[in-house]
N, C-alpha and C positions, 0 to 999 in steps of 0.2 A: 206433907202431902208429895206425891211422886210427881214427876214431870207429866204434863198432859200435852197431847198434842191435838189441834184443832184443823179442819179443812173448811175452806169457805169457796162454795161452788156456785157461780150465778146468784150470789147475794144470800144462800143457804148455808148455815154453818153445822158442820158435823164435828163430833168429838171422835177422834180415831183411836184414843188411848186403849180401849179395851180389845182392839184387833191389831195393833200395830206389832211388827217384829222388832228385831234389833235396830238401834237407831243410832247414828254418829253424826256429828257436827265438826267442822274444821275451819281454820283460818290462818292466814299467814301475813306477816308485814310486807311480803313481797307483791301481793296482789290485794286489790280491794275486795271486801265482801266475805262473807261467809257461806258455806256449803252444808247442806243438810241431805243426809241419805237415810232411807228407811225402807222397810218392807211391808207389803200388805198381803193377806191371802187373796186369792182369786174370788171373784163375786160369788161363784156357786160353792165356796167352802164356808160361806157365812151367810146363809139365806135369811137369818133371823136379823142382820145387821146391813140395812140397805142404805147407801150413799152413791151420789154421783161424783166422779172425779175426771179431771181433764188437764192438759197442759195450760199454763197461766192461771190456775187456781191458786188462791192464797193458803200458805200453810203457815200456822204460828205455833211454837213450842213456849209453854208457860210452866214456870216453877216458882212456887210461893208468891203468886200474884206478879211476877216480873216476867216480861216478855225476854226469853233467851234467844229465840229466833223468829223472825217474820221474814217471809219471802214468798218466791212463786215456783211452781212446778215447771221445770224445764225439759226434763227427760222422765220417760216412763218405759220399762222394758217387761214384757209379760213372758212367764213361762207357764207351765202346766199347773205349776202350785201356787205361783204368787206374783206381785207385781213390785218391781224395784222402782223406787222414786226418788229422783234428784232435785233439789230445790236450790236456789240462791237467793240471797237478800238483794234489796233494791240497788245495791252498789255494783252488781254484776252487769246491769245495763251500761255503766260506764266503761266497763272492760270491753263490751262488744260493740259500742257504738263509735264512729269516728267523724272527726270534723276538720275543717280549716279555718284558722281564726288568727287574726293578729292583734297584738296587745302594743300600744305605741308609747309605753312608759310614761301615762298619765294616770293609770289605774294602779291601786294597791293590790297586793296578792289576795287579800281577802275579797275585794271587789270582783277581781278575775274568776276566783273560784266560785263566787255566788252566780256570776253570769254563766258559767259553764254548766252548774247545777240547774240552773232554770228551767230548761225543757223537761227535766226528769220528774219535777214535783216530789222529791224525796223528803219525808218528814225530818225536820232538823231541830235538834235540841241547842247546839251552840256551835259558832265558828269563831276560832281565836282571831284576835285583832293581829294582822301582818301587815305592816306598813311597807314592806318592799315593794318598790315600783318595778312592774314587770314589762319589759320591752322585748318582744320576740314574735317571730312568726311559726305558728305550729300547722305543718302541711299534712292533711290526711293522716292524722294521728289520733288514737283512741282518748276519749275523754279522760280516763283514768290515768294514762302517761303525761297528758298534759298538765292534771291537777298535782301528780306526783313532781313533776318538773317545777312547777310553782311553788310547792312547798319546800322543795330543795333549795330553790334560790332564796326563800325566806329563812330557811334554815341557816344559809352562809352568812346571813347577816347578824344572826343571834347566836350561832354555834350549838344550837340545840334542834333536835328532830321534831317535826310535828307528825301527830298521829291522826288517822282517818278510819273511823269504823262506827257501826251501828250499835247504839246501846239502848236497851229497852225499847226497840223499835224506831228510834230516832239517831240521825247523824250527828256524830260530834267530831270537830276538828279541834286538836289544842296541842299544846306543847308535850313533850315528851313526860315532863315531872308532873303532869296532871294525872297520870296514870300508874302512880306508885300503887303498888298492891299489898294491903295489910294481911299477912300470913296468919295472924290471929283470927280465924273466921269461924263462923257457925255453920255446922253441919246441916241444921235445920233451925225453924225460929224458935223452938222451944227447947234447944240444947245449949249447953255452955261452950264457950270458945275454945278452940285447940289450935295447936301449931300445924298447918298443913304439911309444912315440910319434914315433919316427923314420919311422913309415909312415903318418902322418896324410894323408888325401886330401879334397878337396872342404870344407876349413873354412869356416864361416859362423858369424858373430857378430851377435847384435842386443842392442841396449842401450835400455832404457826406464825411465821414472819413473811409468808408468801405475799400477803397483800399489805404488808407494812410500807408506808412511804415516809422518807424522813427529809425529803428535800422537795419543795414546790415551786414551779416556774409558772408565772402567769403571762400569757401571750396576748397581743393585740395586734391586730394589721399585720401579722406573720412576724412580729418581731417581740422580743423578751420586754415586758413592761415592768414587771417587778418579781421578786422571788424572795423565799425565805427557806431556812435549813435549820434542822437540829444537830449540831456537831456532835454532841454526846451519843446520840442515837447512831449517826453515821459511823463513829468509831467503834461502836459496839456491834453493828449489825452489816456495816458496808452501806455504799450509797444506794438508795432506792429512790428514784426521782419520778414525779407525775407532773405532767405538763397540762394546764387547763386555759382554755380559749377564754378572755374577758370580753364581754359585751356591754360593760357598764361605761360611766363618763369619766369617774374621777379616780385619781391614784390612790387616794385614802380608800375608796371602795374596792380597789383591786387589792390593796394589802390587807383589808379586814377579810377579803375572800381567800387569800392565800393562808392567813394565819388560822381561820376556820378550818380549812383543809388539812393543813398540817395537824391542828389537834385532833381531827377526825382519824386521820390516817396513820399517824405516827405512834402506833400501838400494837403489841402483840396481839394476834387474834386468838380468841378462845372460843370454841365451839362446844356446847354442852348440851346434853339430853338426858332426860330421865322420865319415869312414869310416876303419876301421883294417884292417891284418890281423888275421884272427880269431883270438881267444884265449878260452878258456873262462871264465877269471876275470873277463873283462869283463862285469859285470852291473849291472843298475840298483840304485842304492843305494850302490854303491861310490865311493870318492874318488879322484881323480887329481890329480897336479900336473902342468900342462901349460904349456908354454912354445912358442907357435905366433906369432911376431914379426909376420908379414903382416896378421894380421886382429886382433891384439892380445889373443889368448887366452892370457893369463898368470896364473898363480896355480893354487889348488885349486879343483877342480870336482866336484860330485856328478853321478854318471851318473842321468839322469832315466828313460831308456828305452833299450833296445838290440834290435837285429834281427839275428840271426845268420843267415847263409846258407852253406850247404855244398853244393856241387855240382862234380862231376868232381874231387873231392879237393881243391878250393880253399875255404878258410874264410875268410870276410869277415865283418866286423860293422859296422853302421852305429849311431852313438850320438846322443842328446841330452844336454844337460848344463845345470845352472844353478850359479851360483858358491856355493862351500861358505862 
């Protein structure tokens, strides 16, 4: 069954699939939420197909019974021949809303995130247990930036990223290793499995040490508190140092933060991009194991952004990656 798109206007649901034009949806690990774009003919062009549509209406895309996108209309552009519609999922509200809030070091990262999500009533599937205590004042910052900072603090304690996205219409926050993508997937429910990565096209790979850091200095109260370095890396690439302000309480926590930062930053950066036959499971934040010998794209990579297109029944996706 092909993708279906539905509109809910003032409680009435319409299926737009018969009249919708080219459709695209995209996401990125740099921003919370998914974006959906599609076109509709002007009302006079489809007198046989009547529906009402307005900003804040709910739009849902479904494939094989699974919610691929659920969000709200934010922009509508009218021309002589069509209407261009732009939608965002519920996480977009976190990007656009600001607050001032203080956490005094008594609440865990999980509790802080739940408190921040409270006013938005976002349907939630699961939020990982994050025991890091948060002690920080956030002044006039977006909810999304505050949550990303909290997840970053939790990451420093365990040395692994947390990902934040909507899945099947519900919010999921979990460790990076929970988002490993099996490349042996089905094109449809009644087909056999195939290797998605057999269909790579336009592969590109960029290698750089411009963001590499092989020495970490932790400061507190304007003084060096602790430091750590990688001598082999310094000997190979030269000294590339990062300074981080520590707002914790113990030296052991500071050393753990320094080690986590060194493990994250002391690496050659690889930026990869290519196109694939479209599949709904290909989302930013997922991890793929790739072997593309011509450009040397070999190993596990995190999808950093995706752009899906669906036109004339053909589904394609363009992706960017970084090494896992």
